[in-house]
C-alpha positions as semicolon CSV with decimal commas, in nm:
position;residue;x (nm);y (nm);z (nm)
1;M;-1,961;-1,219;0,742
2;L;-1,610;-1,097;0,599
3;T;-1,429;-0,906;0,819
4;I;-1,194;-0,687;0,728
5;E;-0,925;-0,918;0,824
6;D;-1,060;-1,187;0,565
7;C;-1,073;-0,869;0,260
8;I;-0,685;-0,841;0,334
9;A;-0,619;-1,135;0,352
10;L;-0,801;-1,245;-0,027
11;S;-0,681;-0,890;-0,223
12;D;-0,282;-1,063;-0,204
13;L;-0,176;-0,737;-0,020
14;T;-0,003;-0,694;0,345
15;P;-0,252;-0,475;0,624
16;A;0,118;-0,278;0,643
17;E;0,044;-0,198;0,209
18;I;-0,338;-0,135;0,244
19;D;-0,211;0,095;0,492
20;A;-0,046;0,288;0,259
21;I;-0,267;0,336;-0,053
22;A;-0,527;0,422;0,196
23;E;-0,293;0,711;0,349
24;H;-0,237;0,828;0,038
25;E;-0,594;0,824;-0,133
26;H;-0,754;0,916;0,237
27;L;-1,018;0,597;0,259
28;P;-1,135;0,340;0,467
29;D;-0,923;0,059;0,488
30;I;-1,227;-0,089;0,386
31;I;-1,215;0,105;0,042
32;A;-0,855;0,076;0,035
33;T;-0,818;-0,266;0,044
34;E;-1,025;-0,335;-0,312
35;M;-0,917;-0,097;-0,468
36;G;-0,564;-0,230;-0,402
37;C;-0,637;-0,621;-0,523
38;Y;-0,803;-0,412;-0,802
39;L;-0,437;-0,246;-0,873
40;L;-0,241;-0,522;-0,844
41;H;-0,431;-0,735;-1,060
42;L;-0,400;-0,450;-1,338
43;P;-0,127;-0,511;-1,631
44;S;0,063;-0,149;-1,481
45;G;-0,130;-0,200;-1,099
46;K;0,184;-0,262;-0,915
47;L;0,374;-0,018;-1,051
48;A;0,092;0,230;-0,943
49;I;0,098;0,062;-0,615
50;R;0,470;0,177;-0,577
51;S;0,399;0,469;-0,683
52;I;0,134;0,548;-0,374
53;I;0,379;0,387;-0,137
54;K;0,673;0,639;-0,246
55;D;0,473;0,940;-0,264
56;D;0,365;0,887;0,120
57;I;0,739;0,843;0,198
58;A;0,863;1,233;0,070
59;A;0,498;1,285;0,207
60;A;0,591;1,134;0,551
61;Q;0,888;1,322;0,441
62;A;0,781;1,682;0,376
63;R;0,650;1,708;0,704
64;G;0,922;1,573;0,884
65;D;0,780;1,209;0,986
66;F;1,096;0,985;0,938
67;V;0,942;0,727;1,188
68;H;0,676;0,734;0,957
69;S;0,886;0,765;0,587
70;S;1,099;0,417;0,777
71;K;0,852;0,239;0,820
72;L;0,699;0,316;0,460
73;K;0,972;0,201;0,319
74;Y;0,984;-0,128;0,476
75;V;0,686;-0,143;0,328
76;L;0,807;-0,085;-0,013
77;R;1,078;-0,289;-0,014
78;H;0,856;-0,585;0,093
79;F;0,629;-0,508;-0,171
80;A;0,962;-0,515;-0,457
81;A;1,071;-0,826;-0,324
82;H;0,751;-0,964;-0,313
83;A;0,526;-0,807;-0,605
84;A;0,862;-0,872;-0,861
85;V;0,815;-0,542;-0,896
86;V;1,093;-0,327;-1,107
């Protein structure tokens, strides 16, 4: 049986990137993992994931959660560096 950790490892995304997708789409982690993996392999999917993370940053800033916003900025930088997002 596969665990959530196995699924995340197979998705080519980090747990933090999965968490950002789950937060944005209001999904459980396992579904966000599947969605993230699917998006990552679409031609415009990397840009979609980047947009999701940027939306999460804006939402965190709007509610005054600057600690979470800072964490998400790190997630975005890591994603952009490792997913070759322009």
